[in-house]
TIBATOR-277785 format. One record per residue (C-alpha): x, y, z. Coordinates in steps of 0.02 Angstrom, whole numbers, plus 50000, padded with zeros to 5 digits. Example, Ala and Ser with C-alpha at 12.3 -4.5 7.8 and 13.67 -1.06 7.14 Angstrom:
506154977550390
506844994750357
***
This chain:
509435139058168
510255148158005
509915168558011
510045177757844
510295196157837
509405201957688
509895219857608
508375231057589
509015233857401
509065216157351
507725207657246
507375191157169
506345202257045
505135194656934
505955180056900
505875163256956
507345159057042
507715145057185
509305144257260
509085126557311
508485111157199
506925102157266
507405090557397
505885091457523
504115088557505
503585104457585
504265122257632
503315134157745
503625152057727
502985164657844
503275183157812
502925193657983
503155212158052
502885214858223
501855201958269
502945191058383
501435184158512
500445176858310
502175172358250
502545161058391
500945152558399
501065150658209
502695141858230
502055131058384
500475125958271
501655117458132
501785100358210
502035082558142
500125084258167
499665095858041
500905090257894
501485069957897
502715076257749
504555081857766
504575101757775
505755115857815
505095132457892
505595147557834
505205164957906
505555181057819
505505194557942
505225213357889
506335224158013
505455219358157
505515231658321
504595219358441
505765206458465
504895193658327
506715187958261
507555185158416
505945174358483
506015163558348
508105163158362
507915157158518
506295147258528
506445138358363
508245132558313
507535121758151
506845136058092
507805144157949
507655165357989
507805178257842
507945196557919
507585209857811
508345225757849
506615236457814
505015231057784
504975224257601
503035221657579
502075205057578
502575199857394
504425205957402
504735195657572
503705179957511
504875181057350
506525179657467
505845165557556
505215155357413
506985159057314
507625149957476
506495135257477
506855115757442
504925111357449
504095101657297
502535111757384
502605129157461
501455133857593
501295152257608
500495155657797
500445173057871
501135175258045
499335176958124
498695160358057
498755144458170
498725128058072
497295113658125
497725095358140
497985087957960
497795104657875
499475103057778
499425084557744
497685086157670
498175099357549
499775089857501
498715076157486
497375082857360
498705091557253
499725073457235
498195066957180
497575080557067
499035086256958
498075100156875
497975109257054
499305122857050
498645131057214
497525125857345
496865132757507
495975127357653
494395134857736
494735148457857
494165153458025
494115167058139
494865168258297
493075167058369
492665150658287
491645158258144
492095156257964
493105169357865
492785169557670
494395167857605
493635164257425
493235178657305
492755180257117
493745189457006
493405209557029
492345218056880
491355233256860
489765226956924
490405215357066
491185231357129
489865243057103
488775229857209
490145228557344
490305247457327
488395252557370
488405237457494
487095227957383
487965212457420
487725215457611
485875221457591
485305203657482
486745192357524
485615177557457
485735184057295
487005179357180
486825193457039
487495204257182
488525194957266
489945191057122
491455195757223
491375191357390
490185176857355
489045179557531
487775165657459
489175151057471
489455143057631
491305137157595
490455119957625
491195111457471
492765107757377
492785116657220
493845127857102
493785147157131
494585162557059
495335169657201
495945160657363
496575173557518
498285176057522
498315171557700
498685152557676
499095146157527
500025129757465
500685130757284
501405118957185
503125120457116
502985115256965
501525129256940
502505141357006
504115138856883
502715143156741
501725156756840
503095166756902
503215174057067
502145186957168
502085202757106
503235215257204
502425228357148
500845225557279
501725228457425
500195223357525
498645217157468
497955213257283
499305199757242
498275185557289
496955193757139
498485194057037
499235179557065
497775167857051
497345176456901
498945170956834
498605152956886
497135151556794
497685160756635
499335146756647
498055132256653
498295129656846
496745125956922
496465135557097
495505124257230
494825128357391
494665114557518
493645112957652
494145097657733
495805106957787
495645120757910
496545134157998
496175149658113
496685168258060
496705180058188
496795194658037
497575211658049
499015206658139
500275216958046
499015231557996
498455233958159
499895243558187
499555257458051
497745254458005
497595271657899
499145268257816
498635248057772
496935254057725
497845265657595
498735252457558
497405241157502
496545254857394
498305255857291
498425239357289
496725239157207
496975253157075
498705244357033
497745226657013
496445235756882
497925245156784
498775228656754
497045218556700
495875229756642
495655244056509
495835261356535
493985264856529
493705250556650
495095258456765
494185274956753
492485267856818
493245257656961
494005272257019
492375283157027
491725269257108
492885266857248
492735285957285
490815281357282
491055268657421
492245277257525
490955292957537
489385279857569
490345271157718
490915287957776
489065293357784
488515277857882
490065277058006
489765297458050
487685292658065
488195276458179
489445288258282
488385302458301
487065291058354
488135286258509
487975266558483
488985255558592
490115253258444
490395273258434
492295273358456
492455259158312
491435270358218
492325286058234
494045275358197
493275269258038
492665288357981
494275293858013
495035281757913
493685281857756
494085301757770
496125300357755
495875286557618
494635298257519
495865313357541
497235301357453
496045296257314
495545314757287
497465320857285
497895330057123
499435314057113
498215300557119
496995308457001
498435311356876
499105294756893
497355285556877
496805296256738
498525292456633
498295274556640
499875270356701
500905262356842
501735276956956
502325278257126
500645284557191
499645269957117
***
């Protein structure tokens, strides 16, 4: 066991920096924050049954207080542990793990993922046979065994409007309305996709050297849209492989502070639009985002008042949406969006 204490102020920045030259087939990097039980399950799943290639495992702990790093130290002596002194966020923590990795391929896996047999083997095999593939991802199942939609289309004003007023939910089989979440597709065939969910990526080091690291301006959320877009811009394919499977339980870290992370998701969306879209498109997206929150609040309020079996859940979502709308309509956020500049607010 090697433990590295990472100062909260240190960063690898936007440069692609590797401490070690590639000497292994695979590096698995897991970022964790207060998700001990999920993390232990994830590590236990990373056996030779899921990957026949030599691999190293790096856990980057974002200052957990639930005993996560201690569990890694005591139960997994072959895992390299990086202990951050503060919660540095998803992108920055992954970059720290990447910087110390030695694999020709890098699997970035959420702590609340259980990897199923042959999953990583099949991902690496595909990349070895298809040199144009820069990033690949498996079919993702939820804890209930049902499909999780881990592939999205790139966001644009039309598909965000359809998402905002729930046209994609009302008419799930109509492709015209479902360009972002793609509810019409069953995730049953191998194909290039715009975006792979950040819960499980396998990337080629050669591609990473060209594309660059994750954008650390995304604390949590949004980095998947940004990184996948950069892979495509740099002529590397992003490919969904249904023959490889993993279980994603979801929300292991965000459940610790649901309102905070919900707002963080909207902040990340605004940052993505500022980075990749025109000023006019940014303003339109902001209005769509406000409309979406308002409509969702009205729906949750009606469901809560209806005293359904899920009344408590609807009340919590109503509170979350209200706090998010307050943040969106705050003078600071409005000013930052109107200016069309990146700021501490967005």
